[in-house]
The first five atom37 places (N, CA, C, CB, O) and aatype in JSON, in Angstrom:
{
  "aatype": [20, 20, 20, 20, 20, 20, 20, 20, 20, 20, 20, 20, 20, 20, 20, 20, 20, 20, 20, 20, 20, 20, 20, 20, 20, 20, 20, 20, 20, 20, 20, 20, 20, 20, 20, 20, 20, 20, 20, 20, 20, 20, 20, 20, 20, 20, 20, 20, 20, 20, 20, 20, 20, 20, 20, 20, 20, 20, 20, 20, 20, 20, 20, 20, 20, 20, 20, 20, 20, 20, 20, 20, 20, 20, 20, 20, 20, 20, 20, 20, 20, 20, 20, 20, 20, 20, 20, 20, 20, 20, 20, 20, 20, 20],
  "atom_mask": [
    [1, 1, 1, 1, 1],
    [1, 1, 1, 1, 1],
    [1, 1, 1, 1, 1],
    [1, 1, 1, 1, 1],
    [1, 1, 1, 1, 1],
    [1, 1, 1, 1, 1],
    [1, 1, 1, 1, 1],
    [1, 1, 1, 1, 1],
    [1, 1, 1, 1, 1],
    [1, 1, 1, 1, 1],
    [1, 1, 1, 1, 1],
    [1, 1, 1, 1, 1],
    [1, 1, 1, 1, 1],
    [1, 1, 1, 1, 1],
    [1, 1, 1, 1, 1],
    [1, 1, 1, 1, 1],
    [1, 1, 1, 1, 1],
    [1, 1, 1, 1, 1],
    [1, 1, 1, 1, 1],
    [1, 1, 1, 1, 1],
    [1, 1, 1, 1, 1],
    [1, 1, 1, 1, 1],
    [1, 1, 1, 1, 1],
    [1, 1, 1, 1, 1],
    [1, 1, 1, 1, 1],
    [1, 1, 1, 1, 1],
    [1, 1, 1, 1, 1],
    [1, 1, 1, 1, 1],
    [1, 1, 1, 1, 1],
    [1, 1, 1, 1, 1],
    [1, 1, 1, 1, 1],
    [1, 1, 1, 1, 1],
    [1, 1, 1, 1, 1],
    [1, 1, 1, 1, 1],
    [1, 1, 1, 1, 1],
    [1, 1, 1, 1, 1],
    [1, 1, 1, 1, 1],
    [1, 1, 1, 1, 1],
    [1, 1, 1, 1, 1],
    [1, 1, 1, 1, 1],
    [1, 1, 1, 1, 1],
    [1, 1, 1, 1, 1],
    [1, 1, 1, 1, 1],
    [1, 1, 1, 1, 1],
    [1, 1, 1, 1, 1],
    [1, 1, 1, 1, 1],
    [1, 1, 1, 1, 1],
    [1, 1, 1, 1, 1],
    [1, 1, 1, 1, 1],
    [1, 1, 1, 1, 1],
    [1, 1, 1, 1, 1],
    [1, 1, 1, 1, 1],
    [1, 1, 1, 1, 1],
    [1, 1, 1, 1, 1],
    [1, 1, 1, 1, 1],
    [1, 1, 1, 1, 1],
    [1, 1, 1, 1, 1],
    [1, 1, 1, 1, 1],
    [1, 1, 1, 1, 1],
    [1, 1, 1, 1, 1],
    [1, 1, 1, 1, 1],
    [1, 1, 1, 1, 1],
    [1, 1, 1, 1, 1],
    [1, 1, 1, 1, 1],
    [1, 1, 1, 1, 1],
    [1, 1, 1, 1, 1],
    [1, 1, 1, 1, 1],
    [1, 1, 1, 1, 1],
    [1, 1, 1, 1, 1],
    [1, 1, 1, 1, 1],
    [1, 1, 1, 1, 1],
    [1, 1, 1, 1, 1],
    [1, 1, 1, 1, 1],
    [1, 1, 1, 1, 1],
    [1, 1, 1, 1, 1],
    [1, 1, 1, 1, 1],
    [1, 1, 1, 1, 1],
    [1, 1, 1, 1, 1],
    [1, 1, 1, 1, 1],
    [1, 1, 1, 1, 1],
    [1, 1, 1, 1, 1],
    [1, 1, 1, 1, 1],
    [1, 1, 1, 1, 1],
    [1, 1, 1, 1, 1],
    [1, 1, 1, 1, 1],
    [1, 1, 1, 1, 1],
    [1, 1, 1, 1, 1],
    [1, 1, 1, 1, 1],
    [1, 1, 1, 1, 1],
    [1, 1, 1, 1, 1],
    [1, 1, 1, 1, 1],
    [1, 1, 1, 1, 1],
    [1, 1, 1, 1, 1],
    [1, 1, 1, 1, 1]
  ],
  "atom_positions": [
    [[-18.28, -31.71, 6.45], [-17.57, -32.05, 5.56], [-17.18, -30.59, 4.79], [-18.28, -33.14, 4.78], [-16.04, -30.55, 4.33]],
    [[-17.73, -29.81, 4.68], [-17.37, -28.11, 4.11], [-16.41, -27.76, 5.69], [-19.37, -26.68, 3.82], [-15.34, -27.15, 5.66]],
    [[-16.92, -28.19, 6.76], [-16.27, -27.32, 7.34], [-14.85, -27.71, 7.78], [-17.03, -26.94, 8.29], [-13.99, -26.91, 8.16]],
    [[-14.71, -29.22, 7.67], [-13.56, -29.85, 7.58], [-12.14, -29.28, 6.39], [-14.15, -31.23, 7.26], [-10.94, -29.06, 6.58]],
    [[-13.01, -29.21, 5.18], [-12.05, -28.36, 4.17], [-11.92, -27.06, 4.55], [-12.51, -28.29, 2.73], [-10.81, -26.61, 4.28]],
    [[-12.51, -26.47, 4.97], [-11.98, -25.22, 5.23], [-11.18, -24.65, 6.61], [-13.03, -24.53, 5.03], [-10.74, -23.54, 6.93]],
    [[-11.22, -25.75, 7.14], [-10.31, -25.92, 8.14], [-9.09, -26.14, 7.5], [-10.64, -26.95, 9.06], [-8.08, -25.46, 7.71]],
    [[-9.16, -27.19, 6.64], [-8.01, -27.82, 6.26], [-6.85, -26.31, 5.43], [-8.61, -29.3, 5.06], [-5.65, -26.1, 5.6]],
    [[-7.64, -25.73, 4.77], [-7.46, -24.81, 4.29], [-7.05, -23.63, 4.3], [-7.91, -24.8, 4.11], [-6.43, -23.11, 3.37]],
    [[-7.5, -22.82, 5.86], [-6.86, -22.14, 6.69], [-5.78, -22.61, 7.45], [-7.62, -21.73, 7.35], [-4.9, -21.78, 7.67]],
    [[-5.62, -23.82, 7.93], [-4.2, -24.67, 8.26], [-3.27, -24.44, 7.03], [-4.47, -26.49, 8.47], [-2.16, -23.94, 7.21]],
    [[-3.54, -24.65, 6.24], [-2.04, -24.87, 5.38], [-1.59, -23.05, 4.84], [-2.42, -26.23, 3.55], [-0.57, -22.69, 4.26]],
    [[-2.49, -22.42, 5.18], [-2.02, -21.13, 4.73], [-1.35, -20.84, 6.08], [-3.2, -20.01, 4.16], [-0.12, -20.79, 6.02]],
    [[-1.74, -20.69, 6.94], [-0.67, -20.62, 8.71], [0.69, -21.64, 8.3], [-1.83, -21.68, 10.63], [1.89, -21.39, 8.46]],
    [[0.26, -22.44, 7.91], [1.83, -23.45, 7.88], [2.66, -22.63, 6.95], [1.7, -25.3, 7.13], [3.84, -22.44, 7.23]],
    [[2.04, -22.06, 5.71], [3.31, -21.93, 4.98], [3.79, -20.14, 5.07], [3.0, -22.55, 3.23], [4.69, -19.5, 4.52]],
    [[2.66, -19.74, 6.08], [3.16, -18.31, 6.72], [4.04, -18.6, 7.35], [2.33, -17.48, 7.56], [5.07, -18.11, 6.87]],
    [[4.26, -19.33, 8.48], [5.18, -19.59, 9.28], [6.33, -20.36, 8.89], [4.67, -20.07, 10.2], [7.31, -20.37, 9.64]],
    [[6.35, -20.96, 7.9], [7.39, -21.27, 6.83], [7.95, -20.09, 6.09], [6.8, -22.18, 5.79], [8.95, -20.35, 5.42]],
    [[7.54, -18.86, 6.07], [7.96, -18.04, 5.46], [8.86, -16.88, 6.51], [6.81, -17.63, 4.68], [9.91, -16.25, 6.45]],
    [[7.98, -17.03, 7.26], [8.5, -16.08, 8.62], [9.7, -16.82, 9.13], [7.27, -15.95, 10.01], [10.59, -16.16, 9.68]],
    [[9.82, -18.05, 9.01], [11.32, -18.6, 9.61], [12.27, -19.18, 8.23], [11.01, -20.13, 10.91], [13.07, -20.12, 8.22]],
    [[11.97, -18.49, 7.4], [13.05, -18.33, 6.08], [13.29, -17.26, 6.12], [12.7, -18.6, 4.65], [14.51, -17.1, 6.05]],
    [[12.49, -15.88, 6.24], [12.97, -14.32, 5.8], [12.88, -13.87, 7.06], [12.04, -13.35, 4.65], [13.71, -12.98, 7.25]],
    [[12.1, -14.15, 8.16], [11.74, -13.36, 9.28], [10.57, -12.85, 9.12], [12.57, -12.39, 9.58], [9.94, -12.88, 8.06]],
    [[10.19, -12.33, 10.16], [8.8, -11.68, 10.4], [8.84, -10.75, 9.09], [8.61, -10.77, 12.01], [9.84, -10.34, 8.5]],
    [[7.37, -10.5, 8.79], [7.22, -9.24, 7.93], [7.02, -7.97, 8.48], [6.21, -9.36, 7.11], [6.13, -8.03, 9.32]],
    [[7.48, -6.84, 8.36], [7.69, -5.4, 8.93], [6.81, -4.71, 8.64], [8.75, -4.71, 8.59], [6.47, -4.81, 7.47]],
    [[6.2, -3.91, 9.31], [5.42, -2.8, 8.69], [5.78, -1.91, 7.7], [5.1, -2.07, 9.5], [6.81, -1.24, 7.66]],
    [[5.14, -1.93, 7.14], [5.99, -0.37, 5.74], [5.23, 0.75, 6.28], [5.48, -0.44, 3.41], [4.06, 0.58, 6.63]],
    [[5.67, 1.61, 6.34], [5.31, 3.6, 6.5], [5.86, 4.12, 5.37], [6.17, 4.63, 7.94], [6.91, 3.79, 4.81]],
    [[4.96, 5.09, 5.02], [5.25, 5.93, 4.23], [6.38, 6.61, 4.33], [4.44, 6.57, 4.16], [6.56, 7.12, 5.44]],
    [[7.45, 6.85, 3.32], [8.66, 8.03, 3.68], [8.16, 9.19, 4.09], [9.58, 8.46, 2.5], [8.27, 9.7, 5.2]],
    [[7.43, 9.74, 2.84], [6.84, 11.33, 2.93], [6.13, 11.74, 4.11], [5.81, 11.65, 1.82], [6.28, 12.88, 4.53]],
    [[5.42, 10.97, 4.65], [4.86, 11.1, 5.87], [5.69, 11.45, 7.34], [4.22, 9.92, 5.94], [5.37, 12.31, 8.16]],
    [[7.02, 10.37, 7.4], [7.41, 10.52, 8.26], [8.45, 11.53, 8.32], [7.57, 9.55, 8.57], [8.68, 12.09, 9.39]],
    [[9.12, 11.81, 7.24], [9.68, 13.12, 6.85], [8.75, 14.53, 7.09], [10.0, 12.97, 5.34], [9.08, 15.67, 7.42]],
    [[7.72, 14.04, 6.83], [6.85, 15.3, 6.73], [7.34, 16.2, 5.63], [6.84, 16.12, 8.08], [7.84, 17.31, 5.8]],
    [[7.14, 15.59, 4.48], [7.67, 16.17, 3.23], [6.49, 16.87, 2.5], [8.34, 15.03, 2.29], [5.64, 16.1, 2.04]],
    [[6.31, 18.05, 2.32], [5.07, 18.69, 1.8], [4.66, 18.66, 0.37], [5.13, 19.98, 2.11], [3.53, 18.44, -0.05]],
    [[5.76, 18.91, -0.34], [5.35, 18.62, -1.68], [6.94, 17.57, -2.54], [4.94, 20.47, -2.48], [8.15, 17.67, -2.31]],
    [[6.3, 16.79, -3.37], [6.93, 16.27, -4.16], [7.61, 16.54, -5.5], [6.39, 15.65, -4.18], [6.9, 16.39, -6.5]],
    [[9.03, 16.95, -5.67], [9.05, 17.92, -6.5], [9.75, 17.08, -7.63], [9.72, 19.24, -5.96], [10.68, 16.38, -7.26]],
    [[9.33, 17.08, -9.25], [9.77, 16.19, -10.01], [10.87, 16.43, -10.5], [9.07, 15.92, -10.8], [11.41, 15.56, -11.19]],
    [[11.47, 17.63, -10.29], [13.06, 18.02, -10.22], [14.22, 17.19, -9.34], [13.11, 19.46, -9.62], [15.4, 17.19, -9.68]],
    [[13.62, 16.31, -7.91], [14.31, 15.78, -7.16], [14.69, 14.4, -7.8], [13.71, 15.81, -5.95], [14.07, 13.4, -7.43]],
    [[15.39, 14.32, -8.47], [15.66, 13.3, -9.45], [16.01, 11.86, -8.31], [17.12, 13.87, -10.59], [15.46, 10.76, -8.39]],
    [[16.99, 12.26, -7.38], [17.43, 11.13, -6.49], [16.23, 10.36, -5.75], [18.43, 11.73, -5.4], [15.91, 9.17, -5.77]],
    [[15.64, 11.56, -5.04], [14.34, 10.79, -4.34], [13.51, 10.14, -5.28], [13.37, 11.77, -3.56], [12.81, 9.29, -4.72]],
    [[13.26, 10.25, -6.97], [12.19, 9.86, -7.68], [12.55, 8.46, -7.85], [11.92, 10.65, -8.94], [11.73, 7.55, -7.74]],
    [[14.24, 8.22, -8.24], [14.88, 6.67, -8.63], [14.4, 5.92, -7.65], [16.57, 6.45, -8.67], [13.97, 4.81, -7.99]],
    [[14.35, 6.24, -6.37], [14.19, 5.37, -5.34], [12.64, 4.68, -5.73], [14.32, 6.21, -3.82], [12.61, 3.59, -5.16]],
    [[11.51, 4.86, -6.37], [10.27, 4.6, -6.86], [10.32, 3.94, -7.83], [9.59, 5.51, -7.09], [9.52, 3.0, -7.88]],
    [[11.13, 4.12, -8.83], [11.38, 3.22, -9.85], [12.4, 1.68, -9.73], [11.95, 4.17, -10.8], [13.35, 1.41, -8.99]],
    [[11.7, 0.9, -10.77], [12.62, -0.17, -10.29], [13.53, -0.42, -11.78], [11.65, -1.69, -9.66], [13.41, 0.31, -12.76]],
    [[14.38, -1.52, -11.7], [15.36, -1.68, -12.97], [14.93, -1.91, -14.15], [16.2, -2.65, -12.89], [15.72, -1.78, -15.09]],
    [[13.62, -2.28, -14.37], [13.28, -1.49, -15.87], [12.44, -0.35, -15.97], [12.6, -2.36, -16.83], [11.63, -0.23, -16.89]],
    [[12.62, 0.6, -14.95], [11.92, 1.94, -14.98], [10.42, 2.01, -15.23], [12.52, 2.74, -16.0], [9.89, 2.69, -16.1]],
    [[9.79, 1.21, -14.33], [8.47, 0.81, -14.03], [8.54, 1.5, -12.48], [8.16, -0.98, -14.19], [9.41, 1.4, -11.63]],
    [[7.65, 2.02, -12.48], [6.96, 2.6, -11.01], [6.66, 1.18, -10.42], [5.32, 3.71, -11.18], [6.25, 0.11, -10.88]],
    [[7.17, 1.8, -8.77], [7.04, 0.48, -7.99], [5.86, 1.03, -7.06], [8.57, -0.1, -7.11], [5.69, 2.17, -6.62]],
    [[4.98, -0.31, -6.87], [3.48, -0.07, -6.44], [3.62, 0.52, -5.2], [2.54, -1.38, -6.31], [4.73, 0.77, -4.73]],
    [[2.31, 0.85, -4.47], [2.48, 0.71, -3.26], [2.7, -0.23, -2.13], [1.89, 1.09, -3.11], [3.21, 0.06, -1.04]],
    [[2.21, -1.53, -2.55], [2.58, -2.56, -1.91], [3.99, -2.79, -1.96], [1.9, -3.55, -2.32], [4.18, -3.67, -1.13]],
    [[5.09, -2.46, -2.49], [6.27, -3.1, -2.34], [6.83, -1.31, -1.7], [7.03, -4.04, -4.03], [7.45, -1.51, -0.66]],
    [[6.8, 0.01, -1.96], [7.37, 0.84, -1.62], [6.47, 1.24, -0.27], [7.61, 1.72, -2.73], [7.1, 1.73, 0.67]],
    [[5.44, 1.11, -0.18], [4.77, 1.44, 1.37], [4.58, 2.79, 1.29], [5.73, 1.09, 2.78], [4.15, 3.23, 2.36]],
    [[4.73, 3.61, 0.48], [3.91, 4.79, 0.79], [2.21, 4.45, 0.44], [4.54, 6.13, -0.17], [1.63, 3.59, -0.23]],
    [[1.74, 5.78, 1.38], [0.31, 6.18, 1.64], [-0.39, 6.48, 0.0], [0.32, 7.73, 2.74], [0.39, 6.98, -0.81]],
    [[-1.4, 6.26, -0.34], [-2.29, 6.59, -1.27], [-1.6, 7.91, -1.8], [-3.79, 6.71, -0.69], [-0.81, 7.95, -2.74]],
    [[-2.03, 8.97, -1.07], [-2.08, 10.13, -1.36], [-0.45, 10.58, -1.85], [-2.73, 10.83, -0.15], [-0.3, 11.46, -2.7]],
    [[0.47, 10.04, -1.34], [1.59, 10.32, -1.62], [2.1, 9.31, -2.92], [2.32, 10.26, -0.34], [3.22, 9.5, -3.42]],
    [[1.39, 8.47, -3.31], [1.82, 7.67, -4.32], [1.13, 8.46, -5.47], [1.42, 6.09, -4.16], [1.6, 8.53, -6.61]],
    [[-0.1, 9.08, -5.04], [-0.64, 9.54, -6.34], [0.81, 10.8, -6.62], [-2.62, 10.31, -6.15], [1.56, 10.7, -7.59]],
    [[0.93, 11.7, -5.73], [1.91, 12.89, -5.97], [3.16, 12.33, -6.67], [2.35, 13.64, -4.55], [3.54, 12.86, -7.72]],
    [[3.97, 11.04, -6.0], [5.06, 10.53, -6.89], [4.74, 10.13, -7.86], [5.78, 9.68, -6.52], [5.66, 10.28, -8.66]],
    [[3.56, 9.48, -8.47], [3.25, 9.01, -9.97], [3.26, 10.32, -10.92], [1.66, 8.22, -10.07], [4.01, 10.33, -11.89]],
    [[2.42, 11.41, -10.63], [2.23, 12.52, -11.46], [3.58, 13.0, -11.44], [1.15, 13.56, -11.02], [3.9, 13.25, -12.61]],
    [[4.93, 13.35, -10.32], [5.98, 13.67, -10.52], [6.96, 12.66, -11.33], [6.31, 14.01, -9.4], [7.9, 13.12, -11.99]],
    [[6.72, 11.41, -11.27], [7.87, 10.56, -12.41], [7.11, 10.93, -14.06], [7.88, 8.26, -12.05], [7.83, 11.11, -15.04]],
    [[5.71, 11.01, -14.14], [5.67, 11.14, -15.17], [6.0, 12.8, -15.94], [4.54, 10.54, -15.28], [6.17, 12.99, -17.14]],
    [[6.04, 13.91, -14.79], [6.18, 15.37, -15.5], [7.89, 15.19, -15.6], [5.49, 16.98, -14.37], [8.51, 15.92, -16.37]],
    [[8.55, 14.24, -14.81], [10.11, 14.15, -14.69], [10.17, 13.54, -16.34], [10.84, 12.91, -13.19], [10.37, 14.18, -17.37]],
    [[9.91, 12.04, -16.16], [9.67, 11.5, -17.75], [9.44, 12.73, -19.06], [8.11, 10.49, -17.71], [10.31, 12.82, -19.92]],
    [[8.5, 13.42, -19.1], [7.87, 14.24, -20.23], [9.08, 14.91, -20.33], [6.46, 15.18, -20.0], [9.41, 15.04, -21.51]],
    [[9.95, 15.43, -19.43], [10.71, 16.92, -19.66], [12.34, 16.47, -19.79], [10.44, 18.16, -18.1], [13.35, 17.16, -19.78]],
    [[12.13, 14.95, -19.94], [13.26, 14.55, -19.68], [14.54, 14.32, -19.3], [13.25, 14.51, -19.88], [15.55, 14.18, -19.99]],
    [[14.32, 14.29, -17.63], [14.73, 14.28, -16.5], [15.24, 12.59, -16.19], [13.57, 14.94, -15.62], [16.38, 12.15, -16.03]],
    [[14.18, 12.03, -16.17], [14.12, 10.27, -15.98], [13.92, 9.74, -17.64], [12.44, 9.63, -14.79], [13.33, 10.44, -18.46]],
    [[14.38, 8.66, -17.91], [14.45, 7.94, -19.17], [12.9, 7.08, -19.12], [15.99, 6.86, -19.22], [12.37, 6.64, -18.1]],
    [[12.45, 7.0, -20.32], [11.09, 6.35, -20.57], [11.96, 4.71, -20.26], [10.19, 6.74, -22.51], [11.97, 4.18, -19.15]],
    [[12.42, 4.3, -21.11], [13.82, 3.08, -21.38], [14.63, 2.88, -21.21], [14.34, 2.76, -22.05], [14.98, 4.06, -21.3]],
    [[15.22, 2.56, -21.07], [16.67, 1.96, -20.82], [17.57, 1.96, -22.41], [16.46, 0.15, -20.15], [17.02, 1.51, -23.41]],
    [[18.81, 2.44, -22.46], [19.28, 2.47, -23.77], [20.39, 1.67, -23.45], [19.56, 3.87, -24.46], [21.21, 1.37, -24.32]]
  ]
}
């Protein structure tokens, strides 16, 4: 009985996944932009680059969506915080 329930659950997730692939296309592997470009330092003064990691509500985008590795996500996070503190990036929209 338990095996049947587990099979149904697995089958259900596979079907959902297949439907998403048909609707949006197959998911592609995310990659760290900084690793690919071999960026040594993430500078808080580089506003153009940092704005790509902030959403429309001025919240930092997580690794899950941005695709950055853990090392560079930490550096991006501190750079955004420095830029906000200095006034190069806003905390809130006005």
